[in-house]
C-alpha positions as CSV (number, residue, x, y, z in Angstrom):
1,M,6.1,-26.8,0.4
2,K,5.1,-25.7,3.8
3,S,3.4,-22.3,3.8
4,T,5.2,-19.7,5.9
5,K,3.3,-16.5,6.4
6,T,5.2,-13.2,5.8
7,E,4.6,-9.5,6.4
8,N,1.9,-9.5,9.0
9,N,0.6,-12.9,7.8
10,N,-0.8,-11.6,4.5
11,F,1.7,-13.4,2.2
12,S,3.3,-16.8,2.2
13,M,6.6,-18.0,1.0
14,E,4.8,-19.2,-2.1
15,D,3.6,-15.7,-2.7
16,F,7.1,-14.4,-2.2
17,E,8.6,-16.8,-4.7
18,K,5.9,-16.1,-7.2
19,G,6.5,-12.4,-6.9
20,L,10.2,-12.9,-7.7
21,M,9.3,-15.0,-10.7
22,L,6.8,-12.5,-12.0
23,A,9.3,-9.7,-11.5
24,G,11.9,-11.6,-13.5
25,Y,14.3,-12.4,-10.6
26,I,14.0,-16.2,-10.9
27,M,13.0,-18.5,-13.7
28,P,9.5,-20.0,-14.0
29,N,9.2,-23.6,-12.7
30,S,6.4,-24.7,-15.0
31,I,4.7,-23.9,-18.3
32,A,1.8,-22.4,-16.3
33,E,4.2,-19.9,-14.5
34,H,5.9,-19.2,-17.8
35,N,2.5,-18.3,-19.3
36,E,1.6,-16.2,-16.3
37,R,4.8,-14.1,-16.7
38,E,4.1,-13.7,-20.4
39,Q,0.6,-12.5,-19.5
40,L,2.2,-9.9,-17.1
41,E,4.5,-8.7,-19.8
42,Q,1.6,-8.4,-22.2
43,Y,-0.3,-6.5,-19.6
44,E,2.6,-4.1,-19.1
45,N,2.8,-3.5,-22.9
46,E,-1.0,-2.9,-23.1
47,L,-0.7,-0.4,-20.3
48,K,2.0,1.5,-22.0
49,E,0.0,1.5,-25.3
50,K,-3.5,2.2,-24.0
51,Q,-3.2,4.4,-20.9
52,P,-3.5,8.1,-21.9
53,K,-0.5,10.5,-21.6
54,N,1.9,7.7,-20.7
55,M,-0.2,6.8,-17.6
56,Y,1.8,3.6,-16.9
57,F,5.1,5.4,-16.6
58,K,3.5,8.2,-14.6
59,R,2.3,5.7,-12.0
60,V,5.8,4.2,-11.8
61,V,7.3,7.6,-11.2
62,L,4.8,8.3,-8.5
63,A,5.7,5.0,-6.8
64,A,9.4,6.0,-7.1
65,E,8.6,9.2,-5.1
66,I,7.0,7.2,-2.3
67,A,9.9,4.8,-2.2
68,S,12.4,7.7,-2.2
69,K,10.7,9.4,0.7
70,L,10.1,6.4,2.8
71,Y,12.7,3.7,2.0
72,A,14.5,4.3,5.3
73,E,11.4,3.9,7.4
74,P,11.3,0.5,9.3
75,S,7.5,0.5,8.8
76,L,7.7,0.5,5.0
77,G,7.0,-3.0,3.5
78,R,5.3,-4.1,0.4
79,I,1.7,-3.9,1.7
80,K,2.1,-0.4,3.1
81,F,3.9,0.7,-0.1
82,Q,0.9,-0.7,-2.2
83,K,-1.6,1.2,0.0
84,L,0.3,4.5,-0.3
85,V,0.5,4.1,-4.1
86,Y,-3.3,3.7,-4.1
87,L,-3.8,6.7,-1.8
88,C,-1.4,9.0,-3.6
89,E,-3.0,8.1,-7.0
90,H,-6.2,9.3,-5.5
91,A,-4.5,12.5,-4.2
92,A,-3.2,13.1,-7.7
93,E,-6.7,12.5,-9.1
94,M,-5.5,9.8,-11.5
95,D,-8.9,8.1,-11.5
96,L,-7.6,4.5,-11.5
97,T,-10.2,2.9,-9.2
98,N,-11.3,0.4,-11.9
99,R,-7.7,-1.0,-11.9
100,Y,-7.8,-2.1,-8.3
101,Q,-9.3,-5.3,-7.0
102,K,-10.5,-6.1,-3.5
103,Q,-7.7,-8.1,-1.8
104,T,-7.3,-9.2,1.8
105,A,-5.1,-6.3,2.6
106,G,-7.2,-3.8,0.8
107,P,-7.4,-2.3,-2.7
108,F,-4.6,-3.8,-4.8
109,D,-3.6,-3.6,-8.5
110,N,-1.6,-6.9,-8.5
111,K,-0.1,-6.9,-11.9
112,F,1.0,-3.3,-11.7
113,M,2.6,-3.8,-8.3
114,H,4.7,-6.6,-9.8
115,S,5.6,-4.5,-12.8
116,I,6.9,-1.7,-10.5
117,D,9.6,-4.0,-9.3
118,K,10.8,-4.6,-12.8
119,E,10.7,-0.9,-13.8
120,F,12.6,0.1,-10.7
121,K,15.3,-2.4,-11.5
122,K,15.4,-1.5,-15.3
123,N,15.8,2.2,-14.6
124,R,18.3,1.5,-11.8
125,W,16.2,3.5,-9.3
126,F,15.6,1.0,-6.6
127,L,16.4,-2.6,-5.8
128,V,13.3,-4.3,-4.4
129,E,14.8,-6.9,-2.0
130,K,13.2,-9.4,0.3
131,Q,14.8,-9.5,3.8
132,I,14.1,-12.6,5.9
133,D,14.3,-12.6,9.7
134,G,13.1,-15.9,11.1
135,N,9.5,-16.3,9.9
136,I,9.1,-12.6,8.9
137,T,9.8,-11.5,5.4
138,R,9.8,-7.7,4.6
139,T,10.3,-6.0,1.4
140,K,12.9,-3.2,1.3
141,Y,13.4,-0.6,-1.4
142,I,17.1,0.1,-1.7
143,P,18.2,3.2,-3.8
144,L,20.5,2.4,-6.7
145,E,22.8,4.7,-8.7
146,N,20.1,6.3,-10.7
147,A,17.7,6.8,-7.8
148,E,17.5,10.6,-8.2
149,S,16.8,10.5,-12.0
150,Y,13.1,9.9,-11.6
151,K,12.7,13.4,-10.0
152,H,12.7,15.2,-13.3
153,Y,9.7,13.2,-14.5
154,Y,8.0,13.6,-11.1
155,D,8.3,17.4,-11.2
156,N,6.9,17.4,-14.7
157,Y,4.0,15.1,-13.9
158,F,3.0,16.1,-10.4
159,K,3.9,19.7,-9.9
160,K,0.3,20.7,-9.2
161,E,-0.5,17.7,-7.0
162,N,2.8,17.5,-5.1
163,E,1.5,19.2,-2.0
164,K,-1.3,16.7,-1.6
165,I,1.0,13.7,-2.4
166,Q,3.6,14.8,0.2
167,F,0.8,15.3,2.7
168,I,-0.2,11.6,2.3
169,I,3.4,10.4,2.5
170,E,4.0,12.3,5.7
171,L,0.7,11.4,7.2
172,F,1.5,7.7,7.0
173,R,5.3,8.0,7.4
174,T,5.5,6.2,10.7
175,K,2.2,4.4,10.6
176,K,2.4,0.6,10.9
177,T,1.2,-1.7,8.1
178,D,-2.1,-2.6,9.9
179,Y,-3.0,1.0,10.5
180,T,-2.3,1.8,6.9
181,E,-4.2,-1.2,5.6
182,L,-7.2,-0.3,7.8
183,A,-7.3,3.3,6.8
184,T,-6.9,2.5,3.1
185,T,-9.7,0.0,3.1
186,V,-12.0,2.3,5.0
187,F,-11.1,5.0,2.5
188,A,-11.9,2.7,-0.4
189,C,-15.2,1.6,1.2
190,F,-16.2,5.3,1.8
191,K,-15.3,6.2,-1.8
192,E,-17.5,3.3,-3.1
193,L,-20.5,4.3,-1.0
194,S,-20.1,8.1,-1.5
195,A,-20.3,7.5,-5.2
196,K,-23.9,6.3,-4.7
197,N,-25.0,8.6,-1.8
198,E,-24.4,12.1,-0.6
199,I,-24.4,10.9,3.0
200,V,-22.7,7.6,4.0
201,A,-24.3,5.6,6.8
202,K,-21.7,4.2,9.3
203,Q,-23.5,0.8,9.4
204,E,-23.5,0.5,5.7
205,L,-19.7,1.3,5.7
206,L,-19.2,-1.4,8.4
207,N,-21.1,-3.9,6.4
208,L,-19.1,-3.2,3.3
209,F,-15.8,-3.2,5.2
210,Y,-16.4,-6.7,6.7
211,S,-17.6,-8.1,3.5
212,W,-14.2,-7.2,1.9
213,S,-12.5,-10.2,3.5
214,E,-12.8,-12.6,6.4
215,K,-9.5,-11.2,7.8
216,K,-11.1,-7.8,8.2
217,K,-12.8,-9.2,11.3
218,R,-9.6,-8.7,13.2
219,F,-10.5,-5.0,13.3
220,T,-13.2,-4.0,15.7
221,E,-16.1,-1.8,14.7
222,K,-14.7,0.9,17.0
223,E,-11.3,0.7,15.2
224,V,-13.1,1.0,11.8
225,L,-15.1,4.0,12.8
226,D,-12.2,5.6,14.6
227,S,-10.2,5.2,11.3
228,L,-13.1,6.9,9.4
229,T,-13.1,9.8,11.8
230,W,-9.3,10.1,11.5
231,L,-9.6,10.2,7.7
232,Q,-12.2,12.9,7.9
233,K,-10.1,14.9,10.4
234,N,-7.1,14.8,8.0
235,G,-9.2,15.8,5.0
236,L,-9.1,12.5,3.1
237,V,-12.8,12.1,3.5
238,S,-14.9,15.2,2.9
239,Q,-18.5,14.0,2.6
240,S,-20.7,13.5,5.6
241,F,-21.5,10.3,7.3
242,V,-24.1,9.4,9.9
C-alpha cells in the first residue's frame, strides 16, 4: 500500500487504518493485528484495575473536557488533542509522566489515546471521525447525544484544578498543530531537565530537543528558545534557565 502522509505529515494512511482497527471500528486483517488489539484491551483493563482512584476514567473525562471545549476549532486534530491531554494532565498534577513515550510529534501515550476513542464511543460522548480532503486527513471530535453527561464527573474530579485546565485550553485554542507540538515538546524537555537541575541550560535543552526525533530539526533554535520564553511568560515553566 502506498503511504500517504496525514495531519502535518506525522501519520500515514497505514497509521490511520491501524488506529481504526485498534479503536474497534474495523476488523483486524491478520493474527498479529488481532493480538495487538487484544493487548490494547488487556492494557485498558489493567489501567482500570491498577490506577488509583479510577485514574483511567479520570483521564478519559479530562480528555472529554478538552474535546468539548475545542471540537469546533479548525485547528483541533489528533496530534494537537494528544498534546493538550498531556499538558492538562500536568496542569491537574496527575503525575503520569512515566506513561508517555517520546514520539516524533512529542510526548505520547499511544495505547491510552487509542482507548479514548473507544471510551468516547461507548459513552456516546463523541464520535471520533477521520475526514479526508485530498491527501490531508484530520481527526474531528463530533458531539453525540450524551456529550454533556461527562461534566458531572469532570466537576467532581477537577473542581480544584479547573482554572488551570481552562487556562491551558484557552492558551492553545487557536494555536496550530506545529506550534502546539513545539511548545509541548519544549515543555517536556524542560520538565525532564529541571528534575535534575535547579537551573536549566538553554544549550542542554536544545540538545535534548533535537535528540527527540530527526523531524525536530524542522524547528530552528530560535523557534525552540522563543517557545521556551513563551512557556515561561505564560507560567507553564517556572524554573530559571540560562
